[in-house]
C-alpha positions as CSV (number, residue, x, y, z in Angstrom):
1,M,-1.6,4.3,10.6
2,N,-0.1,6.8,12.9
3,T,-0.6,10.3,11.5
4,K,2.5,11.6,13.1
5,T,4.8,9.1,11.5
6,V,3.1,9.3,8.1
7,N,3.5,13.1,8.2
8,K,7.2,12.7,9.0
9,F,7.5,10.3,6.1
10,L,5.9,12.8,3.7
11,E,8.1,15.6,5.0
12,E,11.2,13.6,4.2
13,H,10.0,13.4,0.6
14,K,9.8,17.2,0.5
15,R,13.2,17.6,2.0
16,R,14.9,15.2,-0.4
17,Q,13.1,16.8,-3.4
18,S,14.3,20.2,-2.3
19,C,18.0,19.2,-1.8
20,L,18.1,16.6,-4.6
21,I,19.7,13.8,-2.7
22,H,20.5,11.5,-5.6
23,K,23.8,9.9,-4.8
24,K,25.0,6.3,-4.3
25,R,27.8,6.0,-1.8
26,T,29.0,2.9,0.1
27,H,29.4,4.8,3.4
28,D,25.8,5.9,3.3
29,V,24.7,2.4,4.5
30,V,27.3,2.4,7.3
31,G,26.2,5.7,8.9
32,I,22.8,4.4,9.9
33,E,24.3,1.2,11.4
34,I,26.9,3.2,13.4
35,K,24.0,5.2,14.9
36,S,22.1,2.0,15.6
37,K,25.0,0.3,17.3
38,R,25.8,3.4,19.4
39,K,22.3,3.4,20.7
40,E,22.3,-0.3,21.2
41,Y,25.4,0.0,23.4
42,K,24.1,3.2,25.1
43,M,27.0,5.3,23.9
44,T,26.8,9.1,23.6
45,L,28.1,11.0,20.6
46,E,30.9,12.3,22.8
47,A,32.0,8.8,24.0
48,L,32.0,7.3,20.5
49,A,33.7,10.3,18.9
50,G,36.4,10.3,21.5
51,R,39.7,11.5,19.9
52,S,38.8,10.2,16.5
53,C,36.7,13.2,15.5
54,S,34.3,15.9,16.8
55,Q,30.8,15.1,17.9
56,S,29.4,17.2,15.1
57,Y,31.5,15.3,12.6
58,L,30.3,12.0,13.9
59,S,26.7,13.2,13.8
60,K,27.2,14.1,10.1
61,I,28.6,10.6,9.5
62,E,25.5,9.0,11.2
63,N,23.1,11.1,9.1
64,N,25.0,10.8,5.8
65,K,25.7,14.5,5.6
66,I,29.4,14.1,4.6
67,S,31.8,11.8,2.8
68,P,34.0,10.8,5.9
69,N,37.7,10.2,6.0
70,L,38.0,6.4,5.6
71,D,40.5,6.1,8.5
72,I,38.2,7.9,10.8
73,L,35.3,5.8,9.6
74,E,37.2,2.6,10.3
75,E,38.0,3.8,13.9
76,I,34.4,4.7,14.5
77,C,33.2,1.3,13.2
78,I,35.6,-0.6,15.5
79,K,34.5,1.4,18.6
80,S,30.8,1.0,17.8
81,H,31.2,-2.9,17.5
82,L,30.4,-2.8,13.8
83,T,32.5,-5.5,12.2
84,K,33.6,-6.0,8.6
85,E,31.2,-9.0,8.5
86,D,28.3,-6.7,9.5
87,I,29.2,-4.2,6.8
88,D,29.5,-7.0,4.2
89,R,26.1,-8.3,5.1
90,L,24.7,-4.9,4.9
91,I,26.0,-4.3,1.4
92,K,24.9,-7.7,0.3
93,S,21.4,-7.2,1.7
94,G,21.0,-4.2,-0.5
95,L,20.9,-6.4,-3.6
96,M,18.0,-8.5,-2.3
97,L,15.7,-5.5,-1.4
98,E,14.9,-4.7,-5.0
99,D,14.4,-8.4,-5.7
100,A,12.0,-8.6,-2.8
101,M,10.1,-5.6,-4.0
102,N,9.7,-7.2,-7.5
103,S,8.6,-10.4,-5.9
104,Y,5.9,-8.5,-4.0
105,I,4.6,-7.0,-7.2
106,Y,4.4,-10.4,-8.9
107,H,3.0,-12.2,-5.8
108,D,6.0,-14.4,-5.3
109,L,5.6,-14.7,-1.5
110,D,7.8,-17.8,-1.2
111,F,10.8,-15.8,-2.5
112,I,10.3,-13.0,0.1
113,K,9.9,-15.5,2.9
114,A,13.1,-17.3,1.8
115,K,15.0,-13.9,1.9
116,V,13.6,-13.1,5.4
117,D,14.9,-16.5,6.6
118,E,18.3,-16.0,4.8
119,F,18.9,-12.5,6.1
120,N,17.9,-13.2,9.7
121,Y,20.2,-10.7,11.3
122,S,19.3,-7.1,12.3
123,N,20.1,-4.0,10.3
124,Y,18.0,-1.3,8.7
125,R,17.8,-3.1,5.4
126,T,16.4,-6.3,7.0
127,D,13.8,-4.0,8.6
128,I,12.7,-2.9,5.1
129,L,12.7,-6.5,4.0
130,K,10.4,-7.5,6.8
131,L,8.1,-4.6,6.0
132,I,7.8,-5.9,2.5
133,Y,7.1,-9.4,3.9
134,Y,4.4,-8.4,6.4
135,V,2.6,-6.2,3.8
136,S,2.7,-9.1,1.4
137,I,1.1,-11.5,3.9
138,E,-1.3,-8.7,4.9
139,Q,-0.3,-8.5,8.6
140,Y,-0.7,-4.8,8.6
141,N,-0.4,-4.2,12.3
142,V,3.1,-5.7,12.3
143,A,4.0,-3.8,9.2
144,Q,2.9,-0.6,10.8
145,E,5.3,-1.2,13.7
146,I,8.2,-1.7,11.4
147,F,7.2,1.4,9.4
148,D,7.3,3.4,12.6
149,K,10.7,2.0,13.4
150,V,12.2,2.9,10.0
151,I,10.7,6.4,10.2
152,E,13.1,7.0,13.1
153,Y,16.0,7.0,10.7
154,V,14.3,7.7,7.4
155,S,16.3,10.9,6.8
156,S,19.5,8.8,6.8
157,L,18.3,6.2,4.2
158,P,20.4,6.0,1.0
159,E,18.6,6.8,-2.2
160,V,17.7,3.3,-3.4
161,D,16.6,2.1,0.0
162,F,14.5,5.2,0.5
163,I,12.8,4.5,-2.9
164,I,12.0,0.9,-2.0
165,F,10.8,2.0,1.4
166,S,8.6,4.6,-0.1
167,I,7.0,2.2,-2.6
168,I,6.2,-0.5,-0.1
169,S,4.9,2.2,2.3
170,G,2.6,3.3,-0.5
171,F,1.0,-0.1,-0.6
172,L,0.7,-0.1,3.2
173,L,-1.0,3.3,3.1
174,I,-3.5,2.0,0.5
175,H,-4.4,-0.9,2.8
176,S,-4.8,1.6,5.6
177,Y,-7.3,3.6,3.3
178,R,-4.9,6.5,3.2
179,F,-5.1,6.8,-0.6
180,E,-4.0,10.5,-0.9
181,E,-0.9,9.9,1.3
182,A,-0.1,6.8,-0.8
183,I,0.0,8.9,-3.9
184,K,2.2,11.5,-2.2
185,S,4.5,8.7,-1.0
186,V,5.6,7.9,-4.6
187,E,4.7,10.9,-6.7
188,S,8.0,12.7,-6.2
189,L,10.0,9.5,-7.0
190,D,9.7,10.4,-10.7
191,S,12.6,12.7,-10.3
192,Y,14.9,9.8,-9.4
193,M,16.6,7.4,-11.8
194,L,14.4,4.4,-11.2
195,T,15.0,1.0,-12.6
196,E,12.2,-0.2,-14.9
197,E,10.9,-2.7,-12.3
198,L,10.7,0.0,-9.6
199,E,9.0,2.4,-11.9
200,V,6.3,-0.3,-12.5
201,A,5.9,-0.7,-8.7
202,R,5.6,3.1,-8.3
203,L,2.9,3.1,-11.1
204,L,1.0,0.3,-9.4
205,V,0.8,2.4,-6.2
206,L,-0.5,5.4,-8.2
207,F,-2.9,3.2,-10.1
208,K,-4.4,1.4,-7.1
209,A,-4.7,4.6,-5.0
210,S,-6.3,6.6,-7.8
211,F,-8.6,3.6,-8.5
212,A,-9.7,3.6,-4.9
213,L,-10.3,7.4,-5.0
214,N,-12.1,6.8,-8.3
215,T,-10.2,9.5,-10.2
216,V,-9.7,9.6,-13.9
217,D,-5.9,9.5,-13.3
218,C,-6.1,5.7,-12.9
219,I,-6.7,5.4,-16.7
220,E,-3.4,7.1,-17.5
221,Y,-1.5,4.9,-15.1
222,Y,-3.4,1.9,-16.5
223,R,-2.1,2.6,-20.0
224,D,1.5,2.9,-18.8
225,L,1.3,-0.4,-16.9
226,E,-0.5,-2.1,-19.8
227,A,2.2,-1.2,-22.2
228,Y,4.9,-2.6,-19.9
229,F,3.1,-5.9,-19.2
230,I,2.3,-6.4,-22.9
231,T,5.9,-5.7,-23.9
232,N,7.3,-8.1,-21.2
233,L,4.6,-10.7,-21.8
234,E,3.4,-10.5,-18.2
235,V,0.0,-12.1,-18.9
236,S,-1.1,-12.7,-15.3
237,M,-0.4,-9.1,-14.3
238,L,-2.1,-7.8,-17.4
239,E,-5.2,-9.9,-16.6
240,E,-5.3,-8.5,-13.0
241,L,-4.8,-4.9,-14.3
242,R,-7.7,-5.3,-16.8
243,Y,-9.9,-6.6,-14.0
244,Y,-9.3,-3.4,-12.1
245,I,-10.0,-1.1,-15.0
246,C,-13.2,-3.0,-15.8
247,L,-14.3,-2.3,-12.2
248,Y,-13.5,1.3,-12.7
249,F,-15.7,1.6,-15.7
250,L,-18.4,-0.4,-14.0
251,K,-18.4,2.1,-11.1
252,N,-18.7,5.0,-13.5
253,N,-21.4,3.5,-15.7
254,S,-19.1,3.4,-18.8
255,S,-20.6,0.3,-20.4
256,N,-18.9,0.6,-23.7
257,Q,-15.5,0.9,-22.1
258,Y,-16.3,-1.9,-19.7
259,F,-17.2,-4.4,-22.4
260,K,-14.2,-3.3,-24.5
261,Y,-11.7,-4.2,-21.8
262,L,-13.7,-7.2,-20.7
263,R,-13.1,-8.8,-24.1
264,G,-9.4,-8.7,-23.4
265,I,-9.6,-10.8,-20.3
266,K,-9.2,-14.6,-20.7
267,D,-9.0,-15.7,-17.1
268,E,-12.4,-17.2,-16.0
269,K,-12.0,-16.1,-12.4
270,Y,-11.9,-12.4,-13.5
271,T,-14.7,-12.6,-16.2
272,S,-17.0,-14.6,-13.9
273,S,-16.3,-12.2,-11.0
274,L,-17.0,-9.2,-13.2
275,N,-20.2,-10.6,-14.5
276,T,-21.4,-11.3,-10.9
277,I,-20.5,-7.8,-9.8
278,N,-22.2,-6.3,-12.8
279,C,-25.4,-8.3,-12.2
280,F,-25.4,-7.4,-8.5
281,M,-24.9,-3.7,-9.2
282,N,-27.8,-3.7,-11.7
283,N,-30.1,-5.8,-9.4
284,K,-30.2,-8.7,-11.8
285,F,-29.7,-11.3,-9.1
286,E,-31.4,-14.0,-11.3
287,Y,-28.4,-13.8,-13.7
288,I,-25.8,-14.5,-11.1
289,K,-24.8,-18.1,-12.0
290,A,-24.7,-20.5,-9.1
291,S,-22.5,-22.7,-11.3
292,Y,-19.5,-20.4,-11.2
293,D,-16.7,-22.3,-9.6
294,K,-14.0,-19.6,-10.1
295,L,-14.8,-16.3,-8.3
296,L,-12.7,-13.8,-6.6
297,P,-13.6,-13.3,-2.9
298,F,-15.6,-10.1,-3.4
299,A,-17.7,-11.6,-6.2
300,E,-18.2,-14.8,-4.2
301,M,-19.5,-12.8,-1.3
302,L,-21.9,-11.0,-3.6
303,R,-23.2,-14.3,-4.8
304,K,-23.7,-15.4,-1.1
305,I,-25.5,-12.2,-0.4
306,A,-27.8,-12.7,-3.4
307,N,-28.6,-16.3,-2.5
308,D,-28.2,-16.8,1.2
309,R,-27.4,-14.0,3.7
310,R,-26.8,-16.5,6.6
311,S,-24.4,-18.6,4.7
312,Y,-22.5,-15.4,3.8
313,L,-22.2,-14.2,7.4
314,S,-20.9,-17.6,8.6
315,I,-18.2,-17.6,6.0
316,V,-17.0,-14.0,6.2
317,K,-16.6,-14.0,10.0
318,N,-14.0,-16.7,9.7
319,K,-11.8,-15.0,7.1
320,T,-8.8,-12.8,7.5
321,D,-7.7,-9.8,5.5
322,L,-6.1,-12.2,3.1
323,F,-9.6,-13.2,2.0
324,Y,-10.1,-9.8,0.4
325,H,-7.1,-9.9,-1.9
326,L,-8.0,-8.2,-5.2
327,D,-11.4,-7.1,-3.8
328,Y,-13.4,-4.4,-5.3
329,D,-14.3,-2.8,-2.0
330,P,-13.8,-4.5,1.3
331,L,-15.7,-1.7,3.0
332,F,-18.7,-2.6,1.0
333,V,-18.4,-6.3,1.7
334,N,-17.9,-5.8,5.5
335,Y,-21.1,-3.7,5.6
336,F,-23.1,-6.9,5.3
337,V,-21.7,-8.3,8.5
338,C,-23.6,-5.6,10.4
339,K,-26.9,-6.9,11.7
340,E,-28.7,-4.3,13.8
341,P,-29.8,-0.9,12.2
342,Q,-27.7,1.1,14.7
343,E,-24.7,-1.1,13.9
344,K,-25.2,-0.4,10.2
345,I,-25.5,3.4,10.8
346,D,-22.3,3.5,12.9
347,Y,-20.4,1.6,10.2
348,I,-21.7,3.9,7.4
349,F,-20.7,7.1,9.2
350,E,-17.5,5.9,10.8
351,K,-16.0,3.7,8.2
352,V,-17.6,4.3,4.8
353,L,-18.4,8.0,4.7
354,P,-14.9,9.4,5.2
355,I,-13.7,7.3,2.2
356,L,-16.8,7.9,0.1
357,V,-16.8,11.7,0.2
358,K,-13.3,11.7,-1.3
359,S,-14.4,9.8,-4.4
360,N,-17.0,10.2,-7.1
361,D,-18.4,6.7,-6.8
362,N,-22.1,7.4,-7.5
363,Y,-23.0,3.7,-7.4
364,L,-21.9,3.3,-3.8
365,K,-23.4,6.6,-2.8
366,S,-26.7,5.6,-4.2
367,F,-26.5,2.2,-2.5
368,Y,-25.9,3.6,1.0
369,I,-28.6,6.2,0.5
370,N,-31.0,3.4,-0.4
371,E,-29.9,1.4,2.7
372,L,-30.4,4.4,5.1
373,S,-33.8,5.1,3.5
374,N,-35.0,1.5,4.3
375,L,-33.5,1.0,7.8
376,D,-35.9,0.4,10.6
377,H,-34.6,3.2,12.9
378,P,-36.5,6.1,14.6
379,K,-33.9,8.6,13.3
380,R,-33.8,7.3,9.8
381,S,-34.6,10.6,8.1
382,S,-32.1,12.6,10.1
383,H,-29.3,10.1,9.4
384,L,-30.2,10.1,5.7
385,M,-30.1,13.9,5.6
386,K,-26.7,14.0,7.4
387,F,-25.3,11.5,4.9
388,I,-26.4,13.6,1.9
389,M,-25.2,16.8,3.5
390,A,-21.8,15.4,3.9
391,F,-21.4,15.2,0.1
392,N,-22.8,18.7,-0.3
393,N,-20.3,20.1,2.2
394,E,-17.4,18.4,0.5
395,K,-18.4,19.9,-2.9
396,S,-18.6,23.4,-1.3
397,V,-15.1,23.0,0.1
398,K,-13.8,22.0,-3.3
């Protein structure tokens, strides 16, 4: 993701936190559209303001800095070609954004697609709806373009829209391997009055980002989410959550905790996948059952690696990002696509190392050290030393 737009997004979080913008006002949603229409029709502030109001007053309306006189607001809407129908659509579309966000959390992609088809006109709320949709179908390049577009007017977003935009952007940042920024994108939202559903979505961003960074914080977020899913009988979400926490304990060699939470999982695709991953991590390839017919993509790939590298390569090349849904570590999976020693070295240092130095994942660190040690490459030793030194430098900085 573009660093400039991400930084602007995080700065907006700080600004809102400092001035405590926690208000719900109907005219908030109109200001953004007035600005959008003015630019669409290539009108200057001076031309649109005319005799209705001053340019500075109009600017404050567009940026939601004031509660405008309703007569003036109506005049401005007429001159900017913003009809009552446009405003009604805009207000109506606000009700569906939270529904779309909830549908994303519970993997109801059909509902989100139906809303995209229903609200097929252009306003800032449909931009956010499309962002949710493209993140949900894992078309992250398109989602990035929409994110950049919304950032242009992010400072004008009303509270509830800003909250939803922040949460879905958190998930987008996770998929872009920007885990620390994902945490920052939702951390400050705890000062807002969130609905229960949006608080769950916020916690999921925090849980997945801290899980990816392998920090102990993910246990705290897990407990909050577990309590909610148990209370609301969300069995499928609870199973998915327990799958993640089992992976966390696997990565950190906490066998007792791993087996404790494993006993709470009933879904065969999760238990079979965890068993496969556990066997692979402990070099017990003979215990990986070829008879498993329900495996998550990551575990399926590990089984292919253990049994037939060529078969694995032919499959993984034909898969999209959707193939890695719920995966333990797509970076780890994609490493096996690399064939030549130099290609593997480039992948380790360009893709893996920047992420790995931020976590305490000793298993993956050991794995890549072992890989570098056994590569047939004339500069094998120097690359190995460079890899190890990267972790020492990170520790010294901390």
